[in-house]
C-alpha positions as CSV (number, residue, x, y, z in Angstrom):
1,M,-145.4,177.4,7.0
2,L,-143.6,178.0,3.8
3,K,-140.4,176.8,5.3
4,N,-141.9,173.3,6.2
5,K,-143.3,173.0,2.7
6,N,-139.9,173.6,1.1
7,K,-138.4,171.0,3.4
8,T,-141.0,168.3,2.3
9,L,-140.3,169.0,-1.4
10,D,-136.6,168.5,-0.7
11,Q,-137.3,165.0,0.7
12,Y,-139.4,163.9,-2.4
13,Q,-137.8,161.2,-4.6
14,S,-139.1,160.3,-8.0
15,P,-140.2,156.7,-8.5
16,M,-138.2,156.6,-11.7
17,A,-135.0,157.3,-9.9
18,G,-132.4,154.5,-10.3
19,M,-134.2,152.9,-13.3
20,S,-132.5,152.8,-16.7
21,N,-134.2,153.5,-20.0
22,R,-133.8,149.8,-20.9
23,Q,-135.6,148.6,-17.8
24,L,-138.3,151.1,-18.4
25,R,-138.9,149.9,-22.0
26,F,-139.0,146.3,-20.8
27,S,-141.5,147.0,-18.1
28,G,-143.8,148.7,-20.5
29,W,-143.5,145.8,-23.0
30,Y,-144.3,143.3,-20.3
31,V,-147.3,145.2,-19.1
32,R,-148.7,145.4,-22.7
33,H,-148.2,141.6,-23.3
34,K,-149.1,140.3,-19.8
35,S,-152.4,138.9,-21.0
36,Q,-150.8,137.2,-23.9
37,F,-148.2,135.5,-21.5
38,R,-151.1,134.2,-19.4
39,Q,-152.8,132.7,-22.5
40,L,-149.5,131.1,-23.6
41,G,-149.0,129.5,-20.2
42,K,-152.5,128.1,-20.3
43,A,-151.9,126.7,-23.7
44,A,-148.6,125.1,-22.6
45,L,-150.3,123.4,-19.7
46,F,-153.1,122.2,-21.9
47,V,-150.6,120.7,-24.4
48,F,-148.6,119.0,-21.6
49,A,-151.8,117.5,-20.0
50,L,-153.0,116.3,-23.4
51,V,-149.6,114.6,-24.3
52,T,-149.3,112.9,-20.9
53,M,-152.9,111.7,-20.9
54,S,-152.5,110.4,-24.5
55,Y,-149.4,108.6,-23.5
56,A,-151.1,107.0,-20.5
57,L,-154.1,105.9,-22.5
58,Y,-151.8,104.5,-25.1
59,G,-149.9,102.5,-22.5
60,W,-153.0,101.1,-20.8
61,S,-154.5,100.2,-24.2
62,M,-151.3,98.3,-25.2
63,Y,-151.2,96.5,-21.8
64,L,-154.9,95.4,-22.1
65,L,-154.4,94.3,-25.6
66,I,-151.0,92.7,-25.4
67,G,-149.2,93.1,-22.0
68,Y,-152.0,91.4,-19.9
69,K,-151.9,88.2,-22.0
70,Q,-148.1,88.2,-21.7
71,D,-148.1,88.7,-17.9
72,K,-150.7,85.9,-17.6
73,T,-148.5,83.5,-19.6
74,I,-145.4,84.4,-17.6
75,F,-147.3,83.9,-14.3
76,Q,-148.5,80.5,-15.4
77,N,-145.0,79.5,-16.5
78,L,-143.6,80.6,-13.1
79,I,-146.2,78.4,-11.3
80,S,-145.3,75.4,-13.5
81,Q,-141.6,75.8,-12.6
82,F,-142.3,75.5,-8.8
83,S,-142.3,72.1,-7.3
84,N,-145.5,70.6,-5.9
85,Y,-144.9,70.8,-2.2
86,D,-147.6,68.2,-1.5
87,N,-145.4,65.7,-3.4
88,L,-142.4,66.8,-1.3
89,K,-144.1,66.4,2.1
90,P,-142.9,62.8,2.5
91,L,-139.3,64.1,2.2
92,Y,-139.5,66.4,5.2
93,E,-142.4,65.0,7.3
94,A,-141.8,62.3,9.9
95,Q,-142.1,58.8,8.6
96,P,-144.2,56.3,10.7
97,L,-142.5,54.3,13.4
98,D,-141.9,50.6,12.9
99,F,-143.5,48.5,15.6
100,S,-142.8,44.8,16.1
101,A,-145.1,42.2,17.5
102,T,-145.6,42.4,21.2
103,K,-143.8,39.8,23.2
104,I,-144.6,38.4,26.7
105,F,-142.0,37.3,29.2
106,P,-142.6,35.9,32.7
107,S,-141.0,38.1,35.4
108,S,-142.1,36.0,38.4
109,D,-144.9,33.7,39.3
110,G,-148.2,35.2,38.1
111,Q,-146.5,38.4,36.7
112,Y,-145.5,39.1,33.1
113,D,-143.6,41.8,31.2
114,F,-145.1,43.1,27.9
115,V,-142.4,44.2,25.4
116,T,-142.7,45.8,22.0
117,E,-139.7,46.9,19.9
118,V,-140.1,50.2,18.0
119,R,-137.7,51.8,15.5
120,N,-137.5,55.4,14.4
121,T,-136.2,55.4,10.8
122,N,-136.3,59.2,10.6
123,S,-132.9,61.0,10.5
124,R,-133.9,64.2,12.3
125,Q,-137.2,63.7,14.1
126,V,-137.5,62.6,17.7
127,A,-140.6,60.7,18.7
128,V,-142.2,60.7,22.1
129,I,-144.6,57.9,22.4
130,S,-147.5,57.7,25.0
131,F,-148.6,54.1,25.2
132,S,-150.3,51.4,27.3
133,Y,-151.2,47.8,26.9
134,T,-154.7,46.2,26.9
135,L,-155.5,42.8,28.1
136,G,-159.2,42.0,28.0
137,E,-160.9,44.9,29.8
138,N,-157.7,45.8,31.7
139,L,-155.5,48.7,30.7
140,T,-151.9,49.2,32.0
141,K,-150.8,52.5,33.3
142,P,-149.9,55.0,30.4
143,Q,-146.2,55.6,29.9
144,D,-144.0,57.9,27.8
145,T,-140.9,56.7,26.0
146,I,-138.6,58.6,23.7
147,V,-137.3,57.2,20.4
148,L,-134.2,59.0,19.1
149,P,-133.7,59.4,15.3
150,G,-132.3,56.2,13.7
151,Q,-132.6,54.4,17.1
152,T,-134.5,51.3,18.3
153,T,-136.0,51.1,21.7
154,L,-138.4,49.0,23.7
155,L,-141.9,49.8,25.0
156,V,-142.2,47.8,28.3
157,A,-144.8,47.3,30.9
158,F,-143.0,45.5,33.8
159,G,-144.6,43.1,36.3
160,Q,-148.2,43.0,35.1
161,E,-150.2,40.6,37.4
162,T,-152.4,38.4,35.3
163,G,-152.4,35.1,37.2
164,S,-152.2,33.0,34.1
165,Y,-150.4,33.5,30.7
166,P,-151.9,36.7,29.2
167,A,-152.9,35.8,25.7
168,G,-154.2,38.6,23.5
169,V,-152.1,41.5,24.8
170,R,-152.5,44.5,22.6
171,L,-150.3,47.7,22.4
172,N,-152.2,51.0,22.5
173,V,-150.3,53.9,21.0
174,L,-152.1,56.8,22.7
175,H,-150.1,59.7,21.2
176,I,-146.9,60.4,19.3
177,A,-145.3,63.8,19.5
178,W,-142.7,64.7,17.0
179,H,-139.8,67.1,17.5
180,R,-137.5,68.0,14.6
181,I,-133.9,68.7,15.4
182,N,-132.8,72.0,14.1
183,P,-129.9,71.5,11.6
184,H,-128.4,74.8,12.8
185,Q,-128.1,73.4,16.3
186,V,-127.2,69.8,15.5
187,F,-125.8,69.2,12.0
188,N,-124.9,65.5,12.2
189,V,-127.6,63.9,14.3
190,S,-126.4,60.3,14.2
191,E,-122.9,61.4,15.3
192,Y,-124.3,63.6,18.0
193,I,-126.2,60.7,19.4
194,S,-123.5,58.1,19.2
195,D,-121.0,60.4,20.9
196,R,-123.3,60.6,24.0
197,L,-124.5,57.0,24.2
198,L,-121.1,55.2,24.6
199,F,-121.8,52.5,27.2
200,T,-120.0,49.2,27.3
201,I,-120.5,46.0,29.1
202,A,-117.8,43.7,30.5
203,N,-117.3,40.8,32.8
204,F,-120.9,39.6,32.5
205,S,-121.9,36.6,34.6
206,F,-125.2,34.8,35.0
207,S,-125.9,32.5,38.0
208,R,-129.1,30.6,37.7
209,A,-131.3,30.0,40.7
210,T,-131.8,26.4,41.8
211,A,-134.0,24.7,44.3
212,R,-130.9,24.0,46.5
213,S,-129.6,27.6,46.2
214,D,-129.8,29.9,49.2
215,V,-130.8,32.7,46.8
216,P,-134.2,32.0,45.1
217,S,-133.5,34.5,42.2
218,H,-131.3,34.5,39.2
219,R,-128.2,36.7,39.6
220,L,-126.7,38.8,36.8
221,T,-123.4,40.7,37.4
222,F,-121.5,42.9,35.0
223,D,-119.4,46.0,34.7
224,I,-120.7,49.0,32.8
225,T,-118.5,51.9,31.7
226,N,-119.5,55.3,30.5
227,E,-117.0,55.9,27.7
228,S,-118.6,59.1,26.6
229,A,-117.4,62.6,27.6
230,Y,-120.7,63.3,29.2
231,S,-122.0,62.6,32.7
232,Y,-125.6,61.8,33.5
233,W,-127.8,62.6,36.6
234,Q,-129.9,59.4,36.6
235,P,-129.9,57.6,33.3
236,K,-132.4,54.8,32.7
237,F,-131.9,51.7,30.7
238,I,-133.7,48.5,29.7
239,V,-131.5,45.5,29.9
240,K,-132.2,42.9,27.2
241,L,-131.6,39.4,28.4
242,L,-130.5,37.2,25.5
243,A,-130.0,33.4,25.1
244,S,-128.3,32.5,21.9
245,D,-129.2,35.9,20.4
246,Q,-132.9,35.4,21.3
247,L,-134.6,37.8,23.6
248,V,-135.8,35.9,26.7
249,G,-136.6,38.8,29.1
250,V,-136.0,42.3,30.1
251,L,-135.0,44.1,33.3
252,P,-135.1,47.9,34.3
253,L,-131.9,49.6,35.3
254,T,-131.3,53.1,36.7
255,I,-127.8,54.4,37.6
256,D,-127.4,57.4,39.9
257,R,-124.8,60.0,38.8
258,F,-123.2,58.1,36.0
259,K,-120.0,60.0,35.6
260,S,-117.9,60.1,32.4
261,T,-115.2,57.4,32.0
262,K,-116.4,55.7,35.2
263,T,-117.0,52.0,35.6
264,Y,-119.7,50.6,37.9
265,S,-120.0,47.0,39.0
266,L,-123.7,46.1,39.1
267,E,-125.8,43.2,40.1
268,L,-129.4,42.5,38.9
269,R,-131.8,39.8,40.1
270,S,-134.6,38.1,38.3
271,L,-137.4,35.8,39.5
272,A,-138.4,34.7,36.0
273,P,-138.8,30.9,36.0
274,D,-136.5,28.8,33.9
275,L,-134.4,31.7,32.9
276,I,-131.1,31.2,31.1
277,V,-129.1,34.2,29.9
278,S,-125.9,34.1,27.8
279,Q,-125.5,37.9,27.2
280,I,-127.1,41.2,27.9
281,V,-127.6,44.4,25.8
282,L,-128.3,47.8,27.1
283,V,-131.1,50.0,25.6
284,P,-130.6,53.6,26.8
285,L,-133.8,55.6,27.6
286,I,-131.9,58.9,27.5
287,D,-133.0,62.1,25.7
288,V,-129.6,63.3,24.6
289,F,-131.2,66.6,23.3
290,D,-132.4,67.5,26.8
291,E,-129.7,69.3,28.8
292,R,-131.4,68.3,32.0
293,E,-130.2,64.8,31.5
294,F,-126.5,65.9,31.8
295,I,-124.4,66.9,34.7
296,L,-122.9,70.1,33.4
297,P,-119.2,70.7,34.1
298,R,-118.6,73.3,36.7
């Protein structure tokens, strides 16, 4: 028993072992002043909170007294420097189309064509017009026609049976849909259109029907060439019939597979009475912004 007790005493280590006198004195000093350190920390936190709160109250007070009025003045000045977009709307909105008076031309005995010229003065907006004509209580079949930017086209109702001359024909514009051309896709719209609508007429000839003629209709022959670099599936045209630069009638024309650089010899007939034609002008009805119009190269 005594032997085990001596062994335990040999294993005992003093808690002061490894501590110098300096560390011992510092530990005693810290323990005696620990409460004072706590009070000093609380005082420092109180002073910090007081200073920051005072600074915040000072800042808000100065803003309410001076800064708010200055911000209000700056905001009003910024508003006054911006343009009034209501006044700028006419610069980027589509301008109204220009419609001429409706003209009536005989197409055969008892049938007449109703024709209205329309011009799109906008430089970047495409107009799609839904229209019909009214004669008394009768209404022609609604149609859609596209008017490209800067272009003039014709709204035509062909071969309307009226029996007698249709006085009082009135154009009804049912709807106009506008489509703006993205400048990132097409920068120069007029050049884009002109490059794709290069059609020329040559060797025009007009043979007038007579009572002694074997052919009871007027005959128009001409050569048409697609001078553009683009081929079309089935482009449609309106052929303006002119006599001494005066419009005397219109005819529809559709060409199947109109290839680039190709020339076609065509013949048109008209049953309009007393018709005399000295020249013709083509009015394309082609949406050059629709890829479905074109025969894409393989």
